[in-house]
Phi, psi and omega in degrees: 000312180292325178300317179298319179293316179295315181298314181293325177295314179294320178296320178295316179296318179297321178296317179297317179296315183294329182266325192252343184255115181286145177232146177284146178210166178118169181289148178261153175292149180250132180293158174111352180273161176237146178273186181285159173289142180302132178079006180288159182293148178295160177242130183245140182229141170264133186242140175223143186243144175242139175058040178238108180297334181263019182302332179296337181262359181263151182291147176260354176218151174214140176246118180266121182254166184267350180282153179295142178281142175282339180239154176109334177102179181295144180089355179260145180244158184288149176211162177232133175255155179194187358269350182273148177292152179164185181296336184283355183295327174254105185237178177211159180216160179209161171286136179238067184097179185289344186232009183220163173222153177248141174235132183214168173206181186301127179052049185242162163289167179259130175265118177250116184238152172291149181287320182247151176189164179300273173233350181238132177237129179253126181226194183243148169254110185243133175300143179209149177137218180223127181202162175296154184305318181297326178286320179300319181294337182271351183280157181224161178263137179241189182240138174239137178244121183247140175235138173296142177217153176296138181294343175294339179269354179294129180254114178287143180298144176290142182285000000 
């Protein structure tokens, strides 16, 4: 009788923790990377996603700028997402180690791409942020394919 009471109490507490207490998740930055030189020209990428159900809400273009981002914290640089309006229009990016970069925006997954590539770079779309444990367990990692593009072809989102 007491075992059943203890078990149900512990199961109830575990359920409350799994549903109600948010935990941070996502990839961490790796030391050793360098950002852009101050005043350097922007770098523009065309993005395509594989196996991402939410790809319609992700940017298909991004412009990486050399100025510091107002959002995102120290070490992050400004970026613009496009061409459709959405939360990704104000983005930020950072070096994630000597060979990778991260691109993020408000309430977004993190795009981790290699810094160098011929003309095509294949990276990961990783969930990042803070969420309850049950939501974290349901998230998945996808693939992003980036191609260098002339910044003259970058389409800024309509206001």
